C-alpha positions as CSV (number, residue, x, y, z in Angstrom):
1,M,15.8,13.9,8.0
2,Q,15.7,10.5,6.3
3,N,13.6,9.6,3.3
4,V,12.6,6.0,2.4
5,N,11.2,4.9,-1.0
6,I,9.9,1.3,-1.3
7,K,7.9,-0.5,-4.1
8,L,5.3,-2.2,-2.0
9,L,3.9,-3.9,-5.1
10,D,5.8,-4.0,-8.4
11,A,3.8,-4.5,-11.6
12,K,1.5,-7.1,-10.1
13,A,-1.2,-8.6,-12.3
14,M,-4.6,-7.2,-11.3
15,N,-6.4,-10.5,-11.7
16,A,-5.4,-11.8,-8.3
17,S,-5.5,-10.4,-4.8
18,V,-2.2,-9.8,-3.0
19,N,-0.7,-8.4,0.2
20,S,2.5,-6.4,0.3
21,N,5.2,-7.0,2.8
22,A,5.0,-5.1,6.1
23,V,7.0,-1.9,6.6
24,L,8.1,-0.8,10.1
25,L,7.2,2.8,10.7
26,D,10.0,3.4,13.3
27,Q,10.5,7.2,13.7
28,V,8.4,8.1,10.6
29,F,6.7,11.5,10.6
30,G,4.6,11.1,7.5
31,L,4.2,8.9,4.5
32,S,2.5,8.7,1.1
33,I,1.2,5.8,-1.0
34,Q,1.2,6.2,-4.8
35,V,-1.0,3.9,-6.9
36,V,0.1,3.4,-10.5
37,V,-2.1,1.3,-12.8
38,S,-1.7,0.3,-16.4
39,G,-3.7,-1.7,-18.9
40,S,-7.0,-1.5,-20.7
41,T,-9.4,-2.5,-17.9
42,P,-7.6,-2.0,-14.5
43,A,-10.0,-2.6,-11.6
44,G,-9.8,-3.6,-7.9
45,T,-9.5,-2.0,-4.5
46,L,-6.3,-1.1,-2.5
47,Q,-6.6,-1.0,1.2
48,I,-4.0,0.5,3.6
49,Q,-3.7,-1.6,6.7
50,A,-1.8,-1.0,10.0
51,S,-0.7,-3.1,12.9
52,N,0.7,-2.4,16.4
53,D,2.0,-5.9,16.9
54,T,5.3,-5.9,18.9
55,T,6.7,-8.9,16.9
56,T,8.9,-8.7,13.7
57,S,6.1,-10.6,11.8
58,P,2.8,-8.8,12.5
59,T,-0.4,-10.7,12.0
60,N,-3.1,-8.5,13.5
61,W,-4.0,-6.0,10.7
62,A,-6.7,-3.3,10.7
63,N,-7.9,-1.1,7.8
64,V,-6.8,2.5,7.8
65,G,-9.5,4.7,6.2
66,S,-11.5,3.7,3.1
67,G,-10.3,1.5,0.2
68,I,-8.8,3.1,-2.9
69,A,-10.3,2.3,-6.2
70,C,-7.6,1.2,-8.6
71,T,-9.0,2.3,-11.9
72,A,-6.6,5.3,-12.3
73,N,-3.3,6.6,-10.8
74,S,-3.8,8.2,-7.4
75,M,-1.9,9.4,-4.3
76,T,-2.8,9.2,-0.6
77,N,-0.9,11.1,2.1
78,L,-0.8,10.1,5.8
79,D,0.8,12.3,8.4
80,G,0.8,12.0,12.1
81,Q,0.2,8.3,11.9
82,H,1.1,6.4,15.0
83,Y,1.2,2.8,13.8
84,R,4.0,0.4,14.3
85,W,3.6,-1.4,10.9
86,I,1.9,-0.7,7.6
87,R,1.1,-2.7,4.5
88,V,-1.3,-2.6,1.6
89,T,-3.6,-5.3,0.4
90,F,-5.1,-5.4,-3.1
91,T,-8.4,-7.1,-3.8
92,A,-9.0,-8.0,-7.5
93,S,-12.3,-7.4,-9.1
94,T,-12.5,-7.4,-12.9
95,G,-8.9,-6.6,-13.8
96,G,-7.1,-8.8,-16.3
97,A,-3.6,-10.4,-16.2
98,A,-2.4,-7.7,-18.6
99,D,-3.5,-5.0,-16.2
100,K,-0.7,-4.1,-13.8
101,L,-0.5,-2.5,-10.4
102,T,2.5,-0.8,-8.8
103,V,2.3,0.8,-5.3
104,N,5.1,3.1,-4.2
105,Y,5.7,4.0,-0.6
106,F,7.6,7.2,0.5
107,S,8.2,8.3,4.0
108,K,10.1,11.0,5.9
109,G,11.5,10.5,9.4
110,V,14.5,10.6,11.7
């Protein structure tokens, strides 16, 4: 069993929207996404997106589930996913430059 830990977003200012890099889900059984926010007025929405593009640079993304409000720390678990690629996209709302967002990815697979 192999475990993978990746920071998809690392202390990004929450006053601007941003996409993470794509992660290939080759032989992954399950994954979790942890949202860690800091600051006095963190706000915005994180959306998990997936793609089944066969290229090494996917461009066709679709939302997976509902968006996650980024006002407090949270965790989302996905098991049995059958996507080729995954990424997260953050849409800023009223967060300030001092408000920070970190998104951790953890997966288990072969």
